N, C-alpha and C positions, 0 to 999 in steps of 0.2 A: 950352597946352603940347603939342607934338607928340611922340607916342610912336612908337618904331620897333617894329613887331611882326614877328616871324619867321614866315614861312610854313612849313608842315610839310615842304615840299620843300627848304628851305635846309639846307645841311650846314655844321656848325661845323668849320672847318678845324683847330681846336685838339683835336678828338677824336682818340683813338688809332685806328690801324688794327689789326685783330686777326683771328685765325682760331682756331677750336676744332678740333682734329684728333683728340681722343680723348674718348669719352663713357664714363664709369665708372658711370653710374646703374643699369644692369642687373646688372653684376658687376664688383666692384672689382679682381678678379684678371685678368679677361679683357676689357679695354676694347674698345669698338666703334670702328673707325676711321670718322671723319666729316669733313666739310668744311663747317663753318658759318662763313661770313664775316660780319664786322661790317658796318655800314652804309657803310663807306668802302672795302671790299675790302681785300686784303692779299696780296702775294706773299711767302709764307713763307720764300723763299730769299734775297730781297734787301731787302725792306721791313720785315720783322718778325723781328729777331734775338733778341728777348727772350722766354724761355720763362716761362709762368705756369701755376699750378694753381689751381683753384677748389674750395673746400671748403664744406660746409654748416656749420651751427652746432654740430653734434656732432663735427666734425673728419673727416667722411667725404669722400673725394675724389670729386667729381662730374665735372669736366672739366679737360682740359689743352690748352694751345695755345701760340700765339706772338703777340707784340704789337710794335708799333712803338715803344712807350715802356717804359722800365724799370719804372716804378711807375704803374699806372693802374687805375682801377676801371671803365673803360668796358666790358670784357667782362661783368663782373658786372651793371652797370646795364643794358646792352643786351640780354643774353641770360640770364644766370644767374638773377637775381632773378625776372624774369617767367616763366621756364620751369620752374625748379626751386625757387624761393624760397618 
């Protein structure tokens, strides 16, 4: 039986594009403006119309940004959990 293996360089076209533009980890009242792109890039003005917020388990706001999909966990999976999780 032949198995198809993905190389690490392959990009799954089903993944959402996203950008994090506010980091609240240092101070929830005065976020730092950042530009953290997902692995597929994202033009926040044309390709990513949906706003999202990322909270921790205690309900504290960590990051906010924009995504190409209305409901996606890609920003959390790609950036939130590995960096703040």
